[in-house]
PLY file of the C-alpha trace (Angstrom):
ply
format ascii 1.0
element vertex 104
property float x
property float y
property float z
element edge 103
property int vertex1
property int vertex2
end_header
9.13 15.94 17.44
6.90 18.71 16.33
5.22 18.15 12.88
3.80 21.10 10.79
2.61 22.27 7.37
3.64 25.65 7.97
7.20 27.12 7.37
7.66 28.52 10.87
6.71 27.29 14.49
5.38 30.13 16.62
7.80 30.59 19.57
10.48 28.65 18.07
13.49 29.77 16.24
14.95 27.41 13.30
18.63 27.46 13.59
19.77 24.74 11.25
18.04 23.02 8.20
19.02 19.47 8.10
17.53 18.46 4.68
14.57 16.71 3.23
12.90 13.96 5.37
10.38 11.78 3.76
8.32 8.72 4.35
6.31 6.49 2.10
4.22 3.39 1.86
2.36 1.30 -0.69
-0.96 -0.16 0.86
-3.58 -2.33 -0.67
-6.71 -3.96 0.78
-7.42 -7.76 0.59
-9.79 -9.01 -2.46
-12.70 -9.23 -0.32
-12.84 -5.70 0.78
-11.81 -4.84 -2.94
-14.78 -6.72 -3.90
-17.05 -4.95 -1.41
-15.41 -1.43 -2.72
-16.12 -2.28 -6.17
-20.10 -3.08 -5.47
-20.37 0.32 -3.37
-19.05 2.04 -6.45
-21.78 0.71 -8.52
-24.46 2.13 -6.22
-22.68 5.26 -5.02
-21.38 6.38 -1.76
-18.05 6.44 0.22
-15.93 3.83 -0.32
-15.03 3.09 3.41
-12.84 0.33 2.68
-10.61 2.74 0.71
-10.86 5.53 3.06
-9.68 3.31 5.83
-6.65 2.19 3.51
-5.72 5.69 2.88
-5.87 6.75 6.53
-3.69 3.73 7.63
-1.33 4.44 4.86
-0.96 8.21 5.96
-0.07 7.22 9.37
2.68 4.71 8.28
4.17 7.25 5.81
3.99 10.11 8.57
5.98 7.64 11.19
8.41 6.71 8.38
9.07 10.43 7.80
9.50 11.19 11.62
11.72 8.12 12.03
13.98 9.54 9.30
14.02 12.98 10.60
14.95 11.54 14.15
17.98 9.74 12.39
19.11 13.00 11.13
18.90 14.72 14.66
15.90 17.15 13.88
13.73 18.62 16.46
10.92 19.31 14.06
9.66 18.84 10.42
8.16 21.77 8.75
6.46 22.55 5.70
5.16 18.96 5.23
3.22 17.87 2.23
1.33 14.63 1.42
1.16 13.00 -1.96
-1.03 10.18 -3.37
-0.47 8.10 -6.22
-2.49 5.14 -7.72
-0.10 2.19 -8.21
-2.68 -0.33 -9.50
-6.25 -1.47 -8.90
-6.82 -1.27 -5.24
-3.55 -0.11 -4.27
-2.07 3.52 -3.51
1.17 4.84 -2.57
1.45 7.80 -0.08
4.30 10.04 0.26
4.84 12.63 3.16
7.91 14.88 3.02
9.10 18.00 4.74
12.20 19.87 5.71
13.98 18.63 8.85
15.28 21.30 11.28
17.04 21.91 14.50
15.50 24.37 17.01
16.82 26.78 19.43
0 1
1 2
2 3
3 4
4 5
5 6
6 7
7 8
8 9
9 10
10 11
11 12
12 13
13 14
14 15
15 16
16 17
17 18
18 19
19 20
20 21
21 22
22 23
23 24
24 25
25 26
26 27
27 28
28 29
29 30
30 31
31 32
32 33
33 34
34 35
35 36
36 37
37 38
38 39
39 40
40 41
41 42
42 43
43 44
44 45
45 46
46 47
47 48
48 49
49 50
50 51
51 52
52 53
53 54
54 55
55 56
56 57
57 58
58 59
59 60
60 61
61 62
62 63
63 64
64 65
65 66
66 67
67 68
68 69
69 70
70 71
71 72
72 73
73 74
74 75
75 76
76 77
77 78
78 79
79 80
80 81
81 82
82 83
83 84
84 85
85 86
86 87
87 88
88 89
89 90
90 91
91 92
92 93
93 94
94 95
95 96
96 97
97 98
98 99
99 100
100 101
101 102
102 103
């Protein structure tokens, strides 16, 4: 499955648009890592616990979108976009979406 943030795929021809493919997840860190991140916030620096959480969430959301596109019979998903929303303290939603297409 080809996944790209461009509207076209070099060397490939899109023959059918199947529709919107999307995937999302809401992730949170356990209280211990949340406390560590809070302390790091006070003194400054990268909040590695949250960076790790968001990296994991993006991968899960991307996999969910890919699975949905496969169920639609897609060969690729073009023009993908990511969106992040804070749900509550220490939790975030990641949404990824794009256009599922068939290729020649």
